[in-house]
C-alpha positions in Angstrom: -24.3 -42.5 -45.9 -22.9 -39.0 -46.9 -23.4 -37.7 -43.3 -21.7 -40.8 -41.8 -18.7 -40.3 -44.1 -18.5 -36.5 -43.4 -18.7 -37.2 -39.6 -16.0 -39.9 -39.9 -13.6 -37.6 -41.7 -14.2 -34.8 -39.1 -13.6 -37.2 -36.2 -10.5 -38.4 -37.9 -9.2 -34.9 -38.3 -10.0 -34.0 -34.7 -8.2 -37.1 -33.4 -5.1 -36.2 -35.5 -5.2 -32.6 -34.1 -5.4 -33.9 -30.5 -2.4 -36.2 -31.2 -0.4 -33.3 -32.7 -0.3 -35.1 -36.1 -0.6 -32.0 -38.3 -0.1 -33.8 -41.7 -2.8 -36.4 -40.8 -5.3 -33.5 -40.1 -4.4 -31.7 -43.3 -4.8 -34.9 -45.4 -8.3 -35.2 -44.1 -9.2 -32.5 -46.7 -8.7 -35.2 -49.4 -12.0 -36.6 -48.2 -13.8 -33.5 -49.6 -13.8 -34.7 -53.3 -15.3 -38.0 -52.1 -18.0 -36.1 -50.2 -18.7 -34.0 -53.4 -19.0 -37.1 -55.4 -21.4 -38.6 -52.9 -23.6 -35.5 -52.8 -23.7 -34.5 -56.5 -22.7 -37.6 -58.6 -23.5 -40.8 -56.9 -26.7 -42.8 -57.5 -27.5 -43.4 -53.8 -28.4 -39.7 -53.1 -31.1 -37.6 -54.5 -29.6 -34.6 -56.2 -30.2 -32.0 -58.9 -29.1 -32.7 -62.5 -25.4 -32.9 -62.9 -25.1 -29.8 -65.0 -26.9 -27.7 -62.3 -24.5 -28.9 -59.5 -21.2 -28.9 -61.4 -20.5 -25.3 -60.3 -21.3 -26.2 -56.7 -18.8 -28.9 -57.0 -16.2 -26.4 -58.2 -16.9 -24.1 -55.2 -16.5 -26.9 -52.7 -13.2 -28.1 -54.3 -11.9 -24.5 -54.5 -12.6 -24.1 -50.7 -10.6 -27.3 -50.1 -7.7 -25.8 -52.2 -7.8 -22.6 -50.1 -7.6 -24.7 -47.0 -4.4 -26.4 -48.3 -2.9 -23.1 -49.2 -3.2 -22.0 -45.6 -2.1 -25.1 -43.8 0.0 -27.3 -46.2 3.7 -26.7 -46.7 4.2 -29.4 -49.4 3.5 -28.2 -52.9 3.1 -31.9 -54.1 0.0 -32.2 -51.9 -1.5 -29.2 -53.7 -0.8 -30.6 -57.1 -2.3 -34.0 -56.2 -5.4 -32.4 -54.8 -5.7 -30.3 -58.0 -5.6 -33.3 -60.3 -8.0 -35.3 -58.2 -10.4 -32.3 -58.1 -10.0 -31.7 -61.8 -10.6 -35.3 -62.6 -13.8 -35.2 -60.5 -15.1 -32.2 -62.4 -14.3 -33.9 -65.7 -16.0 -37.1 -64.5 -19.1 -35.1 -63.6 -19.2 -33.5 -67.1 -18.6 -36.8 -68.7 -21.4 -38.4 -66.8 -23.6 -35.5 -67.9 -22.5 -36.2 -71.6 -20.9 -32.8 -72.0 -17.2 -33.4 -71.5 -16.2 -33.2 -75.1 -18.4 -30.3 -76.0 -17.9 -28.4 -72.7 -16.0 -25.6 -74.4 -19.0 -24.9 -76.7 -21.8 -25.8 -74.3 -21.0 -23.3 -71.6 -21.8 -19.7 -72.6 -20.1 -17.5 -71.8 -16.8 -19.2 -72.3 -15.5 -18.1 -68.9 -18.3 -20.1 -67.1 -16.7 -23.4 -68.1 -16.1 -25.2 -64.7 -12.8 -26.8 -65.9 -11.5 -23.4 -67.0 -12.7 -21.8 -63.7 -11.0 -24.3 -61.5 -7.8 -24.5 -63.5 -7.5 -20.7 -63.7 -8.2 -20.3 -60.0 -5.5 -22.9 -59.2 -2.8 -21.4 -61.5 -3.4 -17.9 -60.2 -3.5 -18.8 -56.6 -0.6 -21.2 -56.9 1.5 -18.5 -58.5 0.6 -15.9 -55.9 1.4 -18.4 -53.1 4.7 -19.2 -54.7 5.4 -15.5 -55.0 4.5 -15.0 -51.3 6.7 -17.8 -50.2 9.7 -16.4 -52.1 9.0 -12.9 -50.5 8.8 -14.5 -47.1 12.1 -16.3 -47.7 13.7 -13.0 -48.8 12.4 -11.3 -45.7 13.7 -14.1 -43.5 17.1 -13.7 -45.1 17.0 -10.0 -44.4 15.9 -10.6 -40.8 18.7 -13.1 -40.4 21.2 -10.6 -41.7 19.8 -7.8 -39.5 19.8 -10.3 -36.5 23.4 -11.1 -37.3 24.3 -7.4 -37.5 22.5 -6.8 -34.2 24.4 -9.6 -32.6 27.7 -8.0 -33.7 26.5 -4.6 -32.3 25.5 -6.2 -29.0 28.7 -8.2 -28.8 30.9 -5.1 -29.3 28.7 -2.6 -27.3 30.2 -0.8 -24.3 27.0 -1.6 -22.3 26.9 -4.8 -20.4 24.3 -7.0 -22.1 22.9 -10.5 -21.3 20.4 -12.4 -23.5 18.1 -14.7 -21.6 15.7 -17.4 -22.8 12.4 -18.1 -21.0 11.2 -21.6 -20.3 7.4 -21.9 -20.0 4.9 -24.5 -18.8 1.9 -25.8 -20.6 -0.2 -22.8 -19.5 2.4 -20.4 -20.9 3.8 -19.3 -17.5 7.6 -18.7 -17.3 9.1 -21.4 -15.1 12.8 -20.5 -15.5 15.2 -18.1 -17.2 18.3 -19.4 -18.9 21.4 -17.3 -19.9 21.9 -17.7 -23.7 24.6 -15.1 -24.4 26.6 -12.3 -22.9 28.7 -9.7 -24.7 32.4 -8.8 -24.4 31.7 -5.9 -22.1 29.7 -8.1 -19.7 32.6 -10.7 -19.6 35.2 -8.0 -18.9 33.2 -6.1 -16.2 32.1 -9.2 -14.2 35.0 -11.5 -15.1 32.7 -14.3 -16.4 33.3 -16.1 -19.7 30.5 -17.1 -22.0 31.2 -20.8 -21.6 30.9 -20.5 -17.8 27.4 -19.0 -17.8 25.9 -20.2 -21.1 22.8 -22.4 -20.5 23.0 -21.7 -16.8 20.0 -20.5 -14.7 19.9 -16.7 -14.8 19.1 -16.5 -11.0 22.2 -18.6 -10.2 24.5 -16.6 -12.5 23.4 -13.1 -11.2 23.5 -14.3 -7.6 27.2 -15.2 -8.1 28.0 -11.9 -9.7 26.0 -9.5 -7.4 26.0 -11.6 -4.2 22.2 -11.6 -4.0 21.8 -7.9 -4.6 20.0 -8.3 -7.9 16.8 -10.3 -8.3 16.6 -11.1 -12.0 13.2 -12.9 -11.7 11.6 -9.9 -10.0 13.1 -7.5 -12.6 11.7 -9.5 -15.6 8.5 -11.1 -14.3 7.1 -8.6 -11.7 8.7 -5.2 -12.3 6.3 -3.2 -14.6 9.0 -0.6 -15.2 11.3 -1.3 -18.1 14.1 0.7 -16.4 15.3 0.2 -12.8 18.3 1.0 -10.7 20.2 -1.0 -8.0 23.4 -0.7 -6.0 25.9 -3.6 -6.3 27.3 -3.2 -2.8 30.1 -5.8 -3.2 31.3 -4.1 -6.4 30.6 -0.6 -5.0 28.8 0.4 -8.2 25.4 1.7 -9.3 23.7 0.2 -12.4 20.7 1.2 -14.4 19.1 -1.9 -15.8 17.1 -1.7 -19.1 14.9 -4.7 -19.8 13.9 -5.4 -23.5 11.6 -8.2 -24.6 11.8 -8.3 -28.5 10.6 -11.9 -28.9 8.1 -13.9 -26.9 10.8 -16.0 -25.1 13.8 -13.7 -25.4 14.8 -11.0 -22.9 17.7 -8.7 -23.0 19.2 -7.1 -19.8 21.3 -4.1 -20.5 23.4 -2.9 -17.5 24.5 0.7 -17.6 27.2 1.8 -15.2 26.0 5.0 -13.6 28.3 5.1 -10.6 30.1 8.2 -11.8 26.8 10.0 -12.4 25.5 8.9 -9.0 28.6 10.2 -7.3 28.3 13.5 -9.0 24.6 13.8 -8.1 25.5 13.0 -4.5 28.1 15.7 -4.4 25.7 18.2 -5.9 23.0 17.2 -3.4 25.5 17.6 -0.5 26.6 21.0 -1.9 22.9 22.0 -2.4 22.1 20.9 1.2 25.0 23.0 2.6 23.9 26.1 0.7 20.3 25.4 1.6 21.2 25.3 5.3 23.0 28.6 4.9 20.1 30.2 3.1 17.5 28.8 5.5 19.4 30.6 8.3 18.1 33.8 6.6 14.4 34.5 7.3 13.9 35.4 3.6 12.6 33.1 0.9 14.7 32.7 -2.3 13.1 31.8 -5.7 14.8 31.2 -9.0 12.4 32.3 -11.8 13.2 31.9 -15.5 12.4 34.5 -18.2 9.0 32.8 -18.9 7.9 33.1 -15.3 8.5 29.4 -14.4 9.8 28.6 -10.9 13.1 26.7 -11.2 14.1 26.4 -7.5 13.3 27.9 -4.1 14.7 27.9 -0.6 12.4 28.5 2.4 13.1 28.4 6.1 11.3 25.4 7.6 8.2 26.6 9.6 5.1 25.0 11.0 3.1 28.1 9.9 4.3 28.3 6.3 4.9 25.1 4.4 5.2 24.7 0.6 6.0 21.4 -1.1 8.6 21.5 -3.9 6.2 19.7 -6.2 3.7 22.5 -5.8 6.1 25.3 -6.8 9.0 24.0 -9.0 7.8 23.8 -12.6 4.7 25.9 -12.0 4.2 29.4 -13.4 3.8 32.7 -11.6 0.4 32.8 -13.4 -0.6 29.6 -11.6 0.8 30.4 -8.1 -2.3 32.1 -6.8 -1.4 35.7 -7.9 -4.3 37.8 -9.3 -3.9 38.4 -13.1 -2.8 42.0 -12.7 -0.1 41.1 -10.1 1.2 38.2 -12.2 1.5 40.4 -15.2 3.3 43.0 -13.1 5.8 40.4 -11.8 6.3 39.1 -15.3 7.0 42.7 -16.5 9.5 43.3 -13.7 11.3 40.1 -14.6 11.7 41.2 -18.2 12.8 44.7 -17.1 15.3 43.2 -14.7 16.8 40.9 -17.4 17.0 43.6 -20.0 18.4 46.4 -17.8 20.2 44.4 -15.1 18.2 46.4 -12.5 16.7 45.5 -9.1 12.9 45.6 -8.9 10.8 45.7 -5.8 7.2 44.5 -5.5 4.8 43.9 -2.6 2.3 41.1 -3.1 0.1 38.5 -1.3 0.4 34.7 -1.7 -2.3 32.2 -0.9 -1.0 29.0 0.8 -2.6 26.0 2.5 -1.9 27.8 5.8 -3.4 31.1 4.9 -2.6 34.3 3.0 0.9 35.8 3.5 2.2 39.3 2.5 5.7 39.5 1.0 8.1 42.1 -0.3 9.8 40.8 -3.4 13.1 42.0 -4.8 14.2 40.8 -8.2 17.8 40.7 -9.4 19.4 39.2 -12.5 20.9 35.8 -12.0 21.9 35.0 -15.5 20.7 35.7 -19.1 17.6 33.5 -18.7 16.7 33.7 -15.0 16.3 36.1 -12.0 16.7 35.5 -8.3 13.8 36.6 -6.2 14.3 37.4 -2.5 10.9 37.5 -0.8 10.6 38.7 2.8 7.6 37.9 4.9 6.0 41.2 5.9 2.7 39.7 7.0 3.1 40.8 10.7 4.3 44.3 9.7 1.4 44.7 7.2 -1.1 43.3 9.7 0.2 45.8 12.3 -0.1 48.6 9.7 -3.6 47.5 8.8 -4.5 47.2 12.4 -3.2 50.7 13.1 -5.1 52.1 10.2 -8.3 50.4 11.3 -7.7 51.5 14.9 -7.0 55.1 13.7 -10.2 55.1 11.6 -12.2 53.6 14.5 -10.7 56.1 16.9 -11.4 59.0 14.6 -15.0 57.8 14.1 -15.4 57.3 17.8 -13.9 60.7 18.5 -16.2 62.3 16.0 -19.3 60.5 17.5 -18.2 61.4 21.0 -17.7 65.0 19.9 -21.2 65.1 18.4 -22.5 63.4 21.6 -20.8 65.9 23.9 -21.9 68.8 21.7 -25.5 67.7 22.0 -25.3 66.6 25.6 -25.9 70.1 27.0 -28.9 70.5 24.7 -30.2 67.1 25.6 -29.9 67.9 29.4 -31.0 71.6 29.1 -34.2 70.8 27.3 -35.8 68.5 29.9 -34.4 70.6 32.7 -36.0 73.8 31.3 -39.3 71.9 30.9 -39.1 70.6 34.4 -38.2 74.1 35.9 -40.8 76.0 33.9 -43.6 73.5 34.5 -42.8 73.3 38.2 -43.1 77.1 38.4 -46.5 76.9 36.6 -47.8 74.4 39.2 -47.6 77.3 41.8 -50.5 79.1 39.9 -53.7 78.6 41.9 -55.9 79.4 39.0 -54.9 76.2 37.1 -57.6 73.5 37.0 -57.0 69.8 37.9 -56.7 68.6 34.2 -54.0 71.2 33.4 -52.1 70.3 36.5 -52.3 66.6 35.6 -50.9 67.3 32.1 -48.1 69.4 33.4 -47.3 66.7 36.0 -47.2 64.1 33.3 -44.8 66.2 31.2 -42.6 66.8 34.2 -42.5 63.1 34.9 -41.7 62.2 31.3 -38.8 64.7 31.0 -37.5 63.7 34.4 -37.5 60.0 33.3 -35.8 61.0 30.0 -33.1 62.9 32.0 -32.6 60.0 34.3 -32.2 57.6 31.4 -29.6 59.8 29.8 -27.6 60.2 33.0 -27.8 56.4 33.6 -26.7 55.6 30.1 -23.8 58.0 30.4 -22.7 56.4 33.6 -23.0 52.9 32.1 -20.9 54.0 29.1 -18.3 55.4 31.4 -18.2 52.1 33.3 -17.8 50.2 30.0 -15.0 52.5 28.7 -13.1 52.1 32.0 -13.8 48.3 32.1 -15.0 48.6 35.7 -18.1 46.4 35.3 -18.1 43.6 37.8 -20.2 40.5 37.1 -22.1 39.6 40.3 -23.6 36.2 39.6 -26.4 34.9 42.0 -29.7 33.2 41.8 -32.2 35.6 40.1 -36.0 35.1 40.2 -37.1 36.0 36.8 -40.9 36.6 37.2 -40.6 39.2 40.0 -37.9 41.0 38.0 -40.1 41.2 34.9 -43.1 42.3 36.9 -41.0 45.2 38.3 -40.0 46.3 34.8 -43.6 46.0 33.7 -44.9 48.1 36.6 -42.2 50.8 36.0 -42.9 51.3 32.3 -46.7 50.8 32.6 -46.9 53.7 35.0 -44.8 55.9 32.8 -46.7 55.3 29.5 -47.4 58.7 27.9 -51.0 59.6 27.5 -50.3 60.9 24.0 -49.7 57.4 22.7 -52.2 54.5 22.4 -49.8 51.8 23.6 -50.3 48.7 25.7 -47.6 46.7 27.5 -47.9 43.0 27.7 -45.8 40.6 29.8 -45.5 37.1 28.5 -43.8 34.6 30.8 -43.3 31.0 29.6 -43.1 29.7 33.2 -45.5 31.3 35.7 -43.9 29.9 38.8 -42.9 32.8 41.1 -39.8 30.7 42.2 -38.6 30.2 38.6 -35.1 31.5 38.1 -31.4 30.7 37.4 -27.9 32.0 38.2 -27.0 35.3 36.5 -26.3 39.0 37.2 -29.7 40.4 38.1 -28.7 44.1 37.8 -27.3 43.7 34.3 -30.2 41.6 33.1 -32.7 44.2 34.5 -30.7 47.0 32.8 -30.7 45.2 29.4 -34.5 44.6 29.5 -35.2 48.1 30.7 -33.3 49.6 27.8 -35.0 47.3 25.2 -38.5 48.0 26.6 -37.8 51.7 26.8 -36.7 51.8 23.2 -39.8 49.8 22.1 -42.1 52.2 23.9 -40.2 55.2 22.5 -40.5 54.0 18.8 -44.1 52.8 19.0 -46.8 55.4 18.4 -49.7 52.9 18.7 -50.1 49.2 19.2 -48.5 46.9 21.7 -45.1 46.2 23.3 -44.6 42.6 24.4 -41.7 41.4 26.5 -41.0 38.2 28.4 -39.1 34.9 28.1 -39.4 31.3 26.9 -37.5 28.1 27.6 -35.4 26.6 24.9 -35.4 22.9 25.7 -34.0 22.7 29.3 -30.7 24.5 28.4 -31.4 28.2 27.6 -33.8 31.0 28.5 -34.7 33.3 25.7 -35.7 36.9 26.6 -37.5 39.0 24.0 -38.9 42.4 23.5 -41.4 42.8 20.6 -43.1 46.0 19.4 -45.4 47.2 16.6 -43.5 50.4 16.1 -41.9 52.1 13.1 -39.2 49.5 12.6 -35.6 49.8 11.4 -34.6 50.3 7.7 -32.3 47.5 6.3 -29.6 50.0 5.4 -29.2 50.7 9.2 -28.9 47.1 10.3 -25.0 47.1 10.4 -24.9 50.4 12.4 -27.7 49.7 14.9 -25.2 48.6 17.6 -22.7 51.4 16.9 -22.2 53.9 19.7 -23.8 57.3 19.3 -25.5 56.2 16.1 -29.2 57.2 15.8 -31.4 56.1 13.0 -32.8 58.9 10.9 -36.6 58.8 11.4 -39.4 61.1 12.3 -39.3 60.2 16.0 -35.6 60.8 16.4 -36.0 64.2 14.7 -38.5 65.4 17.3 -37.1 63.7 20.5 -33.8 63.7 22.2 -31.5 60.7 22.7 -27.9 59.7 23.1 -27.6 56.7 20.7 -25.8 54.6 23.3 -28.7 52.5 24.7 -28.4 49.5 22.3 -24.6 49.4 22.4 -24.8 49.3 26.2 -27.4 46.5 26.1 -25.4 44.5 23.6 -22.3 44.8 25.8 -24.2 43.7 28.9 -25.7 40.7 27.1 -22.2 39.6 26.0 -21.0 39.8 29.6 -24.0 37.6 30.6 -23.0 35.0 28.1 -25.4 35.6 25.2 -25.7 37.5 21.9 -28.2 40.3 21.3 -30.0 39.8 18.0 -33.0 41.4 16.2 -35.5 41.3 13.4 -37.3 44.3 12.0 -39.5 45.5 9.2 -40.3 49.1 8.4 -43.7 50.2 9.7 -44.3 46.6 11.1 -42.2 46.6 14.2 -39.1 45.1 15.7 -38.1 42.1 17.9 -35.0 42.0 20.0 -33.9 38.8 21.8 -31.0 37.0 23.5 -30.5 33.6 25.1 -28.8 33.0 28.4 -27.6 29.6 29.8 -30.1 28.1 32.3 -27.3 27.6 34.9 -28.4 26.3 38.3 -32.0 26.7 37.2 -34.9 26.1 39.6 -38.8 26.2 39.5 -39.0 25.0 35.9 -42.4 23.3 35.6 -44.4 24.1 32.5 -48.1 23.1 32.2 -48.5 21.7 28.6 -52.2 20.6 28.9 
């Protein structure tokens, strides 16, 4: 029965809420004393002794009182609920036979349920009364402030319109209504309050601005609280401030900025005129304040050198790409220029999205807080100077190496010539046995070959220097060419060295070949094989070729010689340079073989590369395009 009663009261309250009957829903709380009676006092429910549940009754009734404090406006309803609840507590004590002696029965005294409920009601009722009085005072103050604000708005020089928003059931704004306009608005747009009050805002502003101002867009969709627009019919510019102090109240404040806009336009036109004049000068002008911040700049428009205003103006010289020392130097010059009214000159580099540029900067005092910097692009001049310096250093180095080469040339020629002449004279001696004659013949052959190589290299170098090398491209059969090189070097191997020469051809077909300059290719391979033999005391020299897919032919020369130290890698292709090793100390050479080979490989369309380890040997290789190739058939199994 208690559950049915509680459910009925709850359903009644929900129905009242759904029907927007606030008082009916609040009055449902008066069913709480009945529910307490049914749970703790009535005979048709099982409950604990009355004295054990009396405090529970008090807590339930106090909860109902708090509910009324929150939602009930009428004080009479609170008083009625208090007396009903107090009567219920007294009835429960009476039924427990302790109403008359309740003051003495409950120990301590403050645990008396009548005293607890009465004290709670009096204190909370007083606090609620105090709060209501404070709220009313605050409302009066707000009303006074609102009235004062209305007077300020009414007499303001800004053009102000107050709008009211109408909303649908979902809270979306469906329309905007003009509630009030101030005196300045009436005077500026020649519209009286009675003409626009309670009119649709869109209609009113369309009449005033001839459709140039969309009030709905400004309030509903524009996230910015400040916007600008041009009233073409009035020939005026307005800055519109939108304020939303209350949920359904909007203020539009129109600020006439026509004069400011005209002044800005005049300044912009003047700036453009001066900028055009300055852009006619090939120099770059910067205005830098005393703290090193760029305030303005003018630069001649160029496809090669572009700087956005946003990347320069407002940034510091310490953030513009200068090294720390250069930035500090520029800052020091700015301070010196401002202090002594002098002209300072600096050369510096500047990194831009289009590369690094060199400038000559001159600083002159503009005012007490800024200097003007005139920067001239000297990139081409500096590049030319650097190029001349490099060319001069290169020419001096080349001249030094050539001088050393020419100084040693007579010695390098005279030594093998003396050996050939003396050994040839010795061959005329009839008393010499066959072994001695063979040794002398071998020495004559080696020195003659060395002399021929030196002469050939000198001729090749002269042709390179005079740029008289003609590329004669024709079909070249590779295997016969390699066999010829093999036979030449095999027959000239010195007996003093334990060396074998091995030819490794990836394609054995005698007709295999492609289009290239046969003479240059032969010369390159001969130089590389000759070097490999020269710098190998024992072991093997392997040369040949291999196919790279079906697009390139890789030629290689591998040896097991003394190798090249890492510190000589960068100089190995320099003209007249000879690696300092035990072989070069005891043999002659010009130091131009590898530079000649590298130059010829470049002419053939490849790059000469190498790998080397000291005392392990070296490998030189280059790849040439397989142009108009023929005879390529490789047996894979």
